[in-house]
N, C-alpha and C positions, 0 to 999 in steps of 0.2 A: 109284572115287573119285577116284582121282589126277586126272582130268580138273578137278573142280572148284579144282585149285591152279592153272591155267592160265588165260588169257586166253581169250574166247569170239569168232571171229567166222563171221557168217554171211555165207554167198556163195550167191545164188542161178544159176542156169545152168549146176553144177558140175560137171555130167558131161563137156561138152568144150570142147575150144578154150581160149579166155584164161581161163575161170574153173576149168576143172578144172585147170591149169599154177597159180594162185594158189592153189587149195586145194591143189598137192603145193607151192607152196613156204613154205606156213604150217606144212604139216606137218612140213617140214624143218627148221622154227626152231626148234623143242622146247618153246617157251613158251605152243603158240598151238594150242588146239582148233579144228577148223572142224567147222562144220556144213553141208552141203553139202546145198544147199536143190534140190530136183530136182523133175521131173517125172515120171521114169522112172528109178527110183531101181535098180533090176538093172543094170541101164547104166551108173550110176553107180559101183556097186561095182565092176562088171568095169573100169570104167577105173582107178579108185581103185587097183586092185591091180595092174594094169597098169605103174601107175608107182611099182610099187613103195614106196605109202605104208603105214605099218605100221598096224594097225586100232585103236589106242589113240588116233590121233590124230586120229579123225574118226568123224562121226557123221552118215548118210544121214537126211535129213528127209523128207516129201512136200509138195512145193509143185504147184502149175496157177496160173502169175499170171495167165492169160487168165482163171480164174474167183475173182471176189470170196471168194466162199464157200471156197474153196481158202485161200486169202490169212491169211483169218481160225481156221481151221482149224490151219493152221502155227502160227499166232501162240499158241493155245490149247497147244498139242503142245509148243510150245518153254519156252515158261512153267513147262511140268509139271517138264521136265526138270530145273527148280531151277537150270539154269545162269547165271550173269549174262552181260549183252551187253555187248562192249566195242567189236567195232566189227559194220558191216551192208555188205557190197558188192552193190551193184545192178545186177548183172552180166549176167542173161539176157536175151537180144533174140530177137526172129523178124521173119526176111526173106523175104519170099514176093515176089521181083519179077517169076517169070512167070505170077500166076493172075489169070483175065480177070473173073470175081466176085468178091468180096468175101466174106469167110469172117466169119460173126459168135462173139462172146465166150458164155457162157449167158447173161449178161444183157443181149445183143443188141447190142454194141458192137462195132466195126468190131475183127478182131481185132490187127492188131500194136499199136493204139492202146492197144487191152486189156490185152496182155501188157506191152508195153516199157513205157506208161506209168501205165496208171490201177492194174491191179495192185503194181507199184513205189511207186506213190503212197499206195495203202491201206495197204502193208506199213510204207514209213518212219514213216507218220504213229502208226502202231499201238504197233509198236519203239520211238518216241521215249523213252516212260518208262524205258523199260528200260534204252537207252543211258545218258539223264541220271543212272539210279542205278549207272551202273556204277562199279566201284569202280576202272577205270582212268582216272587224273589227266585223259587225255586222250581218250577216249571220240571216234569218227569212223563218220562217214558217208559212203559213197563210190558215186557212181554213174559208171557209164562213158560216155564222150562218145562220138564220131566224128566226124570231120574229115567226111563230109558235112554235118553239118549247118551247115558254114560258108561260105557263098563270099566269104569273107575271102581263106581258103586255095585253094590249085589242088585239093585234093581235094573242096572243095567247089562247086567252079564246074561241074559233070557236070551237065547238066539231068535229070531236074526238079528244079526248086530247091526246099527247104522254105518252105512258107507257110502260116501258121497263120491269116491272115485276121483276122476279128472273132470267130473262135472261134465259128463259127454252127453247128458242129458238136456243140461241147459245149451250148451253147445247148439245142439241139433233141434234146439226148440220144440222138444217132446214129438216134434213127427211124429206120425203113423211110420212104425209099428213100435217107434221108442215112450217108454212111459216113468223110467226109471231114472234118479239124478245121475247112478254110475251107469247109465246104458242099457244095463243087464235086465234078466228077465223080471217080468212083474210079479212083485211079495207085495202085499197088501200091507204087511205089520211094518216091512222094513221101510216103506213107502211113508206112514206115519212117526217113524222114527227119524228117517232122513229129513223130513220136512222139519223135524225141531230141531236136528243139529242146525238145520238154515235159520231158524228163529235165533238162538243162542247168535249164533255170526253176524245176526242181522243186528244184534244188540250190541255187539263190541264193533263193528264197522261204525254204527252211528257214534258209539262212545269216540272211536278215534278220529270220526270225522268232523264230530258237531258239538262236539260236550264244550269245548274251549270260546268256541265261536257264538255259540247259541245261548248257551249258559242252562244246558237240560241235562239233567241227569235221567242216564237212561242206565235200564237193569233189568233181569232177569230174577224170577224165582221159582223155585220147588216148594209147592205148600206142603208138602207131603202127599200122601197116597190117599185119595180120595175115593176111595172103591165101588160106591155106590153110583158117581156120578153118569148121568147120560151117554158121555163118553163112550161108554161100553152095551149102548142099546144094542149097538150090533153084532153083540158077541153070543156064543150057544148061550140059553139061559141058566145051565150048571154052572157055567163061567162066571152067571152073574150075580149068582146065589153065593160061589163058594170063595169068590176074589178076596169081599170084602171080612169073609171068617180069615182065612189065609192072613189078610196085612194085619186084621185086631188082634189074632192070637201068635202067629206063629212069627213074623218079621217086626211087629209092633210097629208096624210104619203106617199105619191107619188113621186118618184125620177126617173128621166132619166136615161134609161142606159148609154149613156154618163156619167151622174153626177156618177151614181154608180161606174162607171168604173175607174174614177179620183180617188172614195175614196178608191176604192181596189189598186189603186198604190200607192197612199199616206202612207196605213196601212204597205207596203212594203218599202218604202223610205223614208219616213219624221223619223228625229229623236224624233219627237214629242209621236211617236207609239212605243218607244224601251221598254214599260213596258211586262216583258213576263207575259204569264198568263191570258189575260184582253182579254175580250169579247167590240169589242166596237160597241158603237151604234151613231145613229144619232136621234134618238127616230122616236113618230112617229107625230110631231108635228114638220116637217122639218123647214120649212120656219124662223121659229121664230129669231134665230139665226145661224143655221146652223153649230152647232158646234157639234162634236162629243164629247163623254163622255163614261166611264168604266162603261157598263151595269151591273147590276145584272144577273147571268143566274139560270135556273129555279131551282127550288130544287134536281129534278132529277139527273140535268149536273152540280152539284154541289156535287154531294154523293158522297166522294173519296173510298169509298169501292168498289160500284159499277163501279165506274172509272176503280180502277183496278182489278175487274173479267171481267169485259168486255176486259178489254186490255187481259187477260191469254188465255181467248177463243176466241179470235179474232184470235190472234196469233195461237193459234191451227187449227182453219180453214181456215187460208192463209198460212199453212206451215211453221210457222217460229218458233213452241214452241219446 
């Protein structure tokens, strides 16, 4: 029963990479209990053990963000655990740059927008009440961002650039043959970037709608380029070898998974990050001073009208409207 004395954080996609390292960082703090919300529980269990995480510091719970049914089931099970919810970290993401044909979620939506955006969108909305009722003076909801969403930054200048168009894909409910948010032809890399723009829009819209009434701090962060993570497991083997070296020695953007995990935990726990609606970054020349700052988001990710429409259309697609 001891875990009820601790604050509880839910982290999606915590079986590898940044999510796993964030879970490790929380478990070492002592005052947090981590709910590792993952698709593959045995993999998550092995990963937690391999990092020496103490069994009483975490709980494994199943979630498959591509499935709206699974997200609802997770929320039910989490509530049944009787724990308060003090922080939610939306970290899970899939990136499948090499697929030629789109994959679809159980509801028929293109898989990267379903997993990275719609699943998290539903999860955030369902858990808002739980966060609002947290005994913590300042509950937080953090959605991971990426430099690739933002053409204003070096890492965001590489084509294809994200573009949500007029949200035609949302309008059409992603019905065959439509896969992309802008209704155009399928491009797997762009699908990932588009979904991450939606993540930032979701964070900003959550802030606009609920920060004052619910007392929750909403933010995003780009923890630096974690070039070694499993996010790239579906990329060419050569890319997997060269990309970390490029980030380390050419752009200076490289951070280890451990460092990135620590940064996520920091944004959730440190009073320095209490600004709601902010997008935190450590920039690309990481090593100069290693300090975070509030980064400007892309033009598209700061479009309030688009944020509001994306919210309404997403709510319809996940059955909230």
